[in-house]
C-alpha positions in Angstrom: -151.1 -139.2 -104.1 -152.2 -135.5 -104.6 -150.0 -134.3 -101.8 -147.0 -135.6 -103.8 -148.1 -133.5 -106.8 -148.3 -130.3 -104.7 -144.9 -131.0 -102.9 -143.3 -131.9 -106.2 -144.5 -128.6 -107.7 -143.4 -126.6 -104.6 -139.9 -128.0 -104.7 -139.8 -127.8 -108.4 -140.6 -124.1 -108.3 -137.2 -123.5 -106.7 -135.6 -125.1 -109.7 -137.8 -123.4 -112.3 -137.7 -119.9 -110.8 -134.6 -119.2 -113.0 -136.6 -119.8 -116.2 -140.1 -118.8 -115.1 -139.2 -116.1 -112.6 -138.4 -113.4 -115.2 -141.7 -114.2 -117.0 -143.6 -114.1 -113.7 -142.1 -110.7 -112.8 -142.9 -109.3 -116.3 -146.6 -110.1 -115.8 -148.6 -107.0 -114.8 -147.3 -103.9 -113.1 -147.0 -103.0 -109.4 -148.8 -99.7 -110.2 -151.7 -101.6 -111.8 -154.8 -102.0 -109.6 -155.1 -105.6 -110.8 -151.5 -106.5 -110.0 -152.2 -109.5 -107.9 -155.0 -110.8 -110.1 -152.7 -110.6 -113.1 -150.2 -112.8 -111.3 -152.9 -115.3 -110.2 -154.4 -115.5 -113.7 -150.9 -116.2 -115.1 -150.3 -119.0 -112.7 -153.7 -120.5 -113.2 -153.0 -120.5 -116.9 -149.9 -122.6 -116.3 -151.8 -124.9 -114.1 -154.5 -125.3 -116.7 -152.0 -126.3 -119.3 -150.4 -128.8 -116.9 -153.9 -130.3 -116.2 -154.5 -130.6 -120.0 -151.2 -132.4 -120.4 -152.1 -134.6 -117.5 -155.5 -135.4 -119.0 -153.9 -136.4 -122.4 -151.2 -138.6 -120.8 -153.8 -140.0 -118.4 -155.5 -141.5 -121.4 -152.3 -143.4 -122.3 -152.1 -144.7 -118.7 -155.8 -145.7 -118.8 -155.3 -147.7 -122.0 -152.5 -149.6 -120.3 -154.9 -150.3 -117.5 -157.5 -151.6 -119.9 -154.9 -153.8 -121.5 -154.6 -155.7 -118.2 -151.1 -154.6 -117.3 -152.1 -152.3 -114.5 -149.7 -153.7 -111.9 -146.7 -154.1 -114.2 -147.3 -150.6 -115.6 -147.3 -149.0 -112.1 -144.1 -150.8 -111.2 -142.5 -149.7 -114.5 -143.4 -146.1 -113.9 -142.0 -146.4 -110.4 -138.7 -147.7 -111.6 -138.5 -144.9 -114.2 -139.1 -142.3 -111.6 -136.5 -143.7 -109.3 -133.9 -143.9 -112.1 -134.7 -140.3 -113.2 -134.4 -139.1 -109.7 -131.1 -140.8 -109.0 -129.6 -139.2 -112.1 -131.8 -136.1 -112.0 -129.3 -133.6 -113.5 -128.2 -135.9 -116.2 -131.7 -137.0 -117.1 -132.9 -133.4 -117.3 -130.0 -132.6 -119.7 -131.0 -135.6 -121.9 -134.6 -134.4 -121.9 -133.7 -131.0 -123.1 -133.0 -132.3 -126.6 -133.1 -130.5 -129.9 -136.5 -132.0 -130.8 -138.1 -129.3 -128.5 -136.2 -126.4 -130.0 -139.1 -125.6 -132.4 -141.6 -125.7 -129.5 -139.4 -123.4 -127.3 -139.1 -120.9 -130.2 -142.9 -120.9 -130.7 -143.6 -120.6 -127.0 -141.2 -117.6 -126.6 -142.9 -115.9 -129.5 -146.3 -116.3 -127.9 -144.9 -115.1 -124.5 -143.5 -112.0 -126.1 -146.8 -111.3 -127.9 -149.0 -111.8 -124.9 -146.8 -109.8 -122.5 -146.7 -106.8 -124.9 -150.4 -107.0 -125.4 -151.2 -106.9 -121.6 -154.6 -107.3 -120.0 -156.1 -110.2 -118.0 -156.9 -112.5 -120.9 -153.4 -112.0 -122.3 -151.8 -112.7 -118.9 -153.8 -115.9 -118.6 -152.7 -116.8 -122.1 -149.1 -116.1 -121.1 -149.5 -118.8 -118.4 -151.1 -121.2 -120.9 -148.1 -120.8 -123.2 -145.5 -120.9 -120.4 -146.9 -124.3 -119.3 -145.6 -125.8 -122.6 -142.0 -124.9 -121.9 -139.8 -128.1 -121.7 -138.8 -128.6 -118.0 -137.4 -131.6 -116.2 -139.7 -131.2 -113.3 -142.8 -131.2 -115.6 -141.5 -134.4 -117.2 -141.2 -136.0 -113.8 -144.7 -135.0 -112.8 -146.1 -136.2 -116.1 -144.5 -139.7 -115.5 -146.3 -139.7 -112.1 -149.5 -138.6 -113.8 -149.1 -141.4 -116.4 -148.8 -143.9 -113.5 -152.2 -142.7 -112.2 -153.7 -144.6 -115.2 -156.7 -142.3 -115.4 -157.4 -139.2 -117.5 -159.3 -137.6 -114.6 -156.6 -138.3 -112.0 -153.9 -137.4 -114.4 -155.4 -134.0 -114.9 -156.0 -133.5 -111.2 -152.4 -134.6 -110.4 -150.9 -132.1 -112.9 -153.2 -129.3 -111.8 -152.1 -129.6 -108.2 -148.5 -129.8 -109.4 -149.1 -126.4 -111.0 -150.8 -125.1 -107.9 -147.7 -126.2 -105.9 -145.5 -123.9 -108.0 -147.6 -120.8 -107.3 -146.6 -119.9 -103.7 -142.9 -119.2 -104.6 -143.7 -117.4 -107.8 -146.3 -115.2 -106.0 -143.7 -114.5 -103.3 -141.2 -113.7 -106.0 -143.4 -110.9 -107.3 -142.9 -108.9 -104.0 -139.2 -109.4 -103.9 -136.8 -111.1 -106.3 -133.9 -110.6 -103.8 -135.1 -112.5 -100.7 -134.8 -116.0 -102.2 -131.0 -116.4 -102.6 -129.3 -118.8 -104.9 -128.1 -120.8 -101.9 -131.7 -121.1 -100.6 -132.8 -122.4 -104.0 -130.0 -124.9 -104.2 -130.9 -126.3 -100.7 -134.5 -126.8 -101.7 -133.5 -128.4 -105.0 -131.5 -131.0 -103.2 -134.8 -132.4 -101.9 -136.2 -133.0 -105.4 -134.4 -136.3 -106.1 -135.4 -137.7 -102.7 -139.0 -136.9 -103.3 -138.8 -138.5 -106.8 -137.4 -141.7 -105.3 -140.1 -141.8 -102.6 -142.8 -141.3 -105.3 -141.3 -144.0 -107.5 -141.2 -146.4 -104.5 -144.9 -145.6 -103.8 -145.8 -146.6 -107.4 -143.8 -149.8 -107.2 -145.6 -150.8 -104.0 -148.9 -149.9 -105.6 -148.1 -152.3 -108.5 -147.1 -155.1 -106.2 -150.6 -155.3 -104.6 -149.4 -156.4 -101.2 -152.6 -155.5 -99.5 -151.1 -152.7 -97.4 -153.8 -150.1 -96.6 -153.1 -146.8 -98.2 -149.9 -147.9 -99.8 -150.2 -151.1 -101.7 -153.9 -152.0 -102.4 -154.7 -155.6 -102.9 -155.5 -156.7 -106.5 -158.5 -159.0 -106.5 -159.4 -161.2 -109.5 -163.0 -161.9 -110.4 -163.6 -164.9 -112.7 -166.7 -164.5 -115.0 -166.6 -167.7 -116.9 -164.0 -167.3 -119.6 -163.2 -163.7 -118.6 -161.2 -162.4 -115.7 -161.3 -158.9 -114.3 -158.7 -157.3 -111.9 -159.7 -154.4 -109.6 -157.8 -152.6 -107.0 -159.4 -152.8 -103.5 -158.9 -149.5 -101.7 -158.7 -149.6 -97.9 
């Protein structure tokens, strides 16, 4: 599933470049000897925040697994991903609700403070704060991380989502003019399709059809009065 996290992050970066691009360009200075390192630290900071969010939401998914609803939960997460992807633009607008206004204000204050302060620790902290900005792509990735039903896998999934956004933002630091609006729009068109594919994968995982690599078989062990379900990976 990790490849879907990286690809989701890469395609998502074409969507988020409008919001994160100016911040990425503001990090460091081309005349600074540590120019590239400043950019890398900033992006690693974002990825670290994404991983932390994935870890936290992974605990929620893990609790669902312990509750014995592993299959149903995976199917439910798949359905949610498909629905969000089919109505991607509308769903993103609905997610950008006023409840996040206080968070956005706080994050912007921190971004302004760290950017003015400068230095490698400050640029890393800029990435940490930027990772908290509400974003439809991050929400979609978090739903996928929730479906992983593991704190560890949730953190890994979100970290690779963050890593997937880095190539474009690093490319942007050399030239903000090469990537045209038309190019960004073309790549963004692929986002809903990937979301639907990801949702279908989660649905198939939950069905437990015994298809190697796609729908692992769920085997039930009976220990007297207790039953335990595990996923058999092929």
